Biotite code that builds the C-alpha atoms (Angstrom):
import biotite.structure as struc

atoms = struc.array([
    struc.Atom([-59.687, 1.251, -36.808], chain_id="A", res_id=1, res_name="MET", atom_name="CA", element="C"),
    struc.Atom([-59.669, 2.283, -33.146], chain_id="A", res_id=2, res_name="ARG", atom_name="CA", element="C"),
    struc.Atom([-56.724, 4.091, -31.619], chain_id="A", res_id=3, res_name="ASN", atom_name="CA", element="C"),
    struc.Atom([-55.798, 2.409, -28.303], chain_id="A", res_id=4, res_name="PRO", atom_name="CA", element="C"),
    struc.Atom([-53.534, 5.261, -27.179], chain_id="A", res_id=5, res_name="ILE", atom_name="CA", element="C"),
    struc.Atom([-56.258, 7.848, -27.769], chain_id="A", res_id=6, res_name="ARG", atom_name="CA", element="C"),
    struc.Atom([-58.746, 5.659, -25.900], chain_id="A", res_id=7, res_name="GLU", atom_name="CA", element="C"),
    struc.Atom([-56.324, 5.208, -22.992], chain_id="A", res_id=8, res_name="ALA", atom_name="CA", element="C"),
    struc.Atom([-55.821, 8.978, -22.676], chain_id="A", res_id=9, res_name="LEU", atom_name="CA", element="C"),
    struc.Atom([-59.511, 9.897, -23.005], chain_id="A", res_id=10, res_name="THR", atom_name="CA", element="C"),
    struc.Atom([-61.029, 11.179, -19.764], chain_id="A", res_id=11, res_name="LYS", atom_name="CA", element="C"),
    struc.Atom([-64.596, 10.425, -18.724], chain_id="A", res_id=12, res_name="THR", atom_name="CA", element="C"),
    struc.Atom([-66.196, 13.026, -16.492], chain_id="A", res_id=13, res_name="ILE", atom_name="CA", element="C"),
    struc.Atom([-69.668, 13.217, -15.040], chain_id="A", res_id=14, res_name="GLN", atom_name="CA", element="C"),
    struc.Atom([-71.754, 16.313, -15.720], chain_id="A", res_id=15, res_name="VAL", atom_name="CA", element="C"),
    struc.Atom([-75.326, 16.455, -14.408], chain_id="A", res_id=16, res_name="LYS", atom_name="CA", element="C"),
    struc.Atom([-75.697, 12.669, -14.159], chain_id="A", res_id=17, res_name="ARG", atom_name="CA", element="C"),
    struc.Atom([-74.275, 12.147, -17.636], chain_id="A", res_id=18, res_name="ARG", atom_name="CA", element="C"),
    struc.Atom([-70.887, 10.794, -18.538], chain_id="A", res_id=19, res_name="GLN", atom_name="CA", element="C"),
    struc.Atom([-68.999, 12.933, -21.018], chain_id="A", res_id=20, res_name="VAL", atom_name="CA", element="C"),
    struc.Atom([-65.815, 11.809, -22.756], chain_id="A", res_id=21, res_name="GLU", atom_name="CA", element="C"),
    struc.Atom([-63.095, 14.424, -23.092], chain_id="A", res_id=22, res_name="VAL", atom_name="CA", element="C"),
    struc.Atom([-60.597, 13.498, -25.824], chain_id="A", res_id=23, res_name="PRO", atom_name="CA", element="C"),
    struc.Atom([-56.886, 14.176, -25.277], chain_id="A", res_id=24, res_name="PRO", atom_name="CA", element="C"),
    struc.Atom([-55.094, 17.120, -26.819], chain_id="A", res_id=25, res_name="ASN", atom_name="CA", element="C"),
    struc.Atom([-53.419, 16.421, -30.196], chain_id="A", res_id=26, res_name="LYS", atom_name="CA", element="C"),
    struc.Atom([-50.110, 17.741, -28.884], chain_id="A", res_id=27, res_name="LYS", atom_name="CA", element="C"),
    struc.Atom([-50.251, 15.208, -26.059], chain_id="A", res_id=28, res_name="LEU", atom_name="CA", element="C"),
    struc.Atom([-50.963, 12.399, -28.519], chain_id="A", res_id=29, res_name="LEU", atom_name="CA", element="C"),
    struc.Atom([-48.064, 13.434, -30.740], chain_id="A", res_id=30, res_name="TYR", atom_name="CA", element="C"),
    struc.Atom([-45.745, 13.604, -27.716], chain_id="A", res_id=31, res_name="ALA", atom_name="CA", element="C"),
    struc.Atom([-46.752, 10.070, -26.698], chain_id="A", res_id=32, res_name="VAL", atom_name="CA", element="C"),
    struc.Atom([-46.314, 8.773, -30.269], chain_id="A", res_id=33, res_name="TYR", atom_name="CA", element="C"),
    struc.Atom([-42.877, 10.397, -30.475], chain_id="A", res_id=34, res_name="PHE", atom_name="CA", element="C"),
    struc.Atom([-41.832, 8.994, -27.096], chain_id="A", res_id=35, res_name="SER", atom_name="CA", element="C"),
    struc.Atom([-42.962, 5.484, -28.021], chain_id="A", res_id=36, res_name="LEU", atom_name="CA", element="C"),
    struc.Atom([-41.129, 5.746, -31.342], chain_id="A", res_id=37, res_name="GLY", atom_name="CA", element="C"),
    struc.Atom([-37.969, 6.876, -29.598], chain_id="A", res_id=38, res_name="MET", atom_name="CA", element="C"),
    struc.Atom([-38.199, 3.981, -27.122], chain_id="A", res_id=39, res_name="VAL", atom_name="CA", element="C"),
    struc.Atom([-38.404, 1.596, -30.082], chain_id="A", res_id=40, res_name="GLY", atom_name="CA", element="C"),
    struc.Atom([-35.457, 3.217, -31.868], chain_id="A", res_id=41, res_name="CYS", atom_name="CA", element="C"),
    struc.Atom([-33.300, 3.331, -28.749], chain_id="A", res_id=42, res_name="LEU", atom_name="CA", element="C"),
    struc.Atom([-34.119, -0.301, -27.955], chain_id="A", res_id=43, res_name="THR", atom_name="CA", element="C"),
    struc.Atom([-33.012, -1.283, -31.462], chain_id="A", res_id=44, res_name="ALA", atom_name="CA", element="C"),
    struc.Atom([-29.857, 0.818, -31.035], chain_id="A", res_id=45, res_name="LEU", atom_name="CA", element="C"),
    struc.Atom([-29.094, -0.891, -27.715], chain_id="A", res_id=46, res_name="GLU", atom_name="CA", element="C"),
    struc.Atom([-29.596, -4.329, -29.317], chain_id="A", res_id=47, res_name="ALA", atom_name="CA", element="C"),
    struc.Atom([-27.265, -3.465, -32.209], chain_id="A", res_id=48, res_name="VAL", atom_name="CA", element="C"),
    struc.Atom([-24.704, -2.070, -29.792], chain_id="A", res_id=49, res_name="HIS", atom_name="CA", element="C"),
    struc.Atom([-24.888, -5.268, -27.757], chain_id="A", res_id=50, res_name="LEU", atom_name="CA", element="C"),
    struc.Atom([-24.539, -7.516, -30.812], chain_id="A", res_id=51, res_name="VAL", atom_name="CA", element="C"),
    struc.Atom([-21.790, -5.557, -32.575], chain_id="A", res_id=52, res_name="VAL", atom_name="CA", element="C"),
    struc.Atom([-19.641, -4.483, -29.637], chain_id="A", res_id=53, res_name="LEU", atom_name="CA", element="C"),
    struc.Atom([-20.660, -7.143, -27.148], chain_id="A", res_id=54, res_name="GLY", atom_name="CA", element="C"),
    struc.Atom([-21.042, -4.570, -24.361], chain_id="A", res_id=55, res_name="LYS", atom_name="CA", element="C"),
    struc.Atom([-24.032, -3.067, -22.619], chain_id="A", res_id=56, res_name="TRP", atom_name="CA", element="C"),
    struc.Atom([-24.334, 0.705, -22.998], chain_id="A", res_id=57, res_name="ASN", atom_name="CA", element="C"),
    struc.Atom([-25.700, 2.164, -19.735], chain_id="A", res_id=58, res_name="PRO", atom_name="CA", element="C"),
    struc.Atom([-26.315, 5.633, -21.223], chain_id="A", res_id=59, res_name="GLU", atom_name="CA", element="C"),
    struc.Atom([-28.769, 4.333, -23.817], chain_id="A", res_id=60, res_name="ILE", atom_name="CA", element="C"),
    struc.Atom([-30.502, 2.231, -21.175], chain_id="A", res_id=61, res_name="PHE", atom_name="CA", element="C"),
    struc.Atom([-30.816, 5.283, -18.919], chain_id="A", res_id=62, res_name="THR", atom_name="CA", element="C"),
    struc.Atom([-32.523, 7.242, -21.701], chain_id="A", res_id=63, res_name="VAL", atom_name="CA", element="C"),
    struc.Atom([-34.878, 4.307, -22.384], chain_id="A", res_id=64, res_name="ILE", atom_name="CA", element="C"),
    struc.Atom([-35.785, 4.094, -18.700], chain_id="A", res_id=65, res_name="ALA", atom_name="CA", element="C"),
    struc.Atom([-36.376, 7.842, -18.560], chain_id="A", res_id=66, res_name="GLY", atom_name="CA", element="C"),
    struc.Atom([-38.686, 7.754, -21.572], chain_id="A", res_id=67, res_name="LEU", atom_name="CA", element="C"),
    struc.Atom([-40.630, 4.817, -20.154], chain_id="A", res_id=68, res_name="VAL", atom_name="CA", element="C"),
    struc.Atom([-41.056, 6.723, -16.895], chain_id="A", res_id=69, res_name="GLY", atom_name="CA", element="C"),
    struc.Atom([-42.194, 9.788, -18.841], chain_id="A", res_id=70, res_name="ASN", atom_name="CA", element="C"),
    struc.Atom([-44.797, 7.798, -20.798], chain_id="A", res_id=71, res_name="ILE", atom_name="CA", element="C"),
    struc.Atom([-46.044, 6.110, -17.623], chain_id="A", res_id=72, res_name="THR", atom_name="CA", element="C"),
    struc.Atom([-46.380, 9.493, -15.930], chain_id="A", res_id=73, res_name="GLY", atom_name="CA", element="C"),
    struc.Atom([-48.389, 10.840, -18.858], chain_id="A", res_id=74, res_name="ILE", atom_name="CA", element="C"),
    struc.Atom([-50.827, 7.942, -18.713], chain_id="A", res_id=75, res_name="PHE", atom_name="CA", element="C"),
    struc.Atom([-51.211, 8.110, -14.937], chain_id="A", res_id=76, res_name="LEU", atom_name="CA", element="C"),
    struc.Atom([-51.641, 11.869, -14.739], chain_id="A", res_id=77, res_name="SER", atom_name="CA", element="C"),
    struc.Atom([-54.039, 12.059, -17.683], chain_id="A", res_id=78, res_name="GLN", atom_name="CA", element="C"),
    struc.Atom([-56.514, 9.649, -16.086], chain_id="A", res_id=79, res_name="LYS", atom_name="CA", element="C"),
    struc.Atom([-56.827, 11.548, -12.798], chain_id="A", res_id=80, res_name="THR", atom_name="CA", element="C"),
])
């Protein structure tokens, strides 16, 4: 089974007319997995909050938006 997150974070550099793949650091992978897990948990929490209380919680949404921005920044900076 292929890991799409690992493939997305793998760099390809050219050394002496050869392309070499540089895999991402394990700590970076674990940070991305944790961030994606937290986005899922916070999204579920926001949905439960909306269903039970009938109100939108802006603090939870702010944390979700921050994590999404963090994950996007990781992917963009890792490829350059």
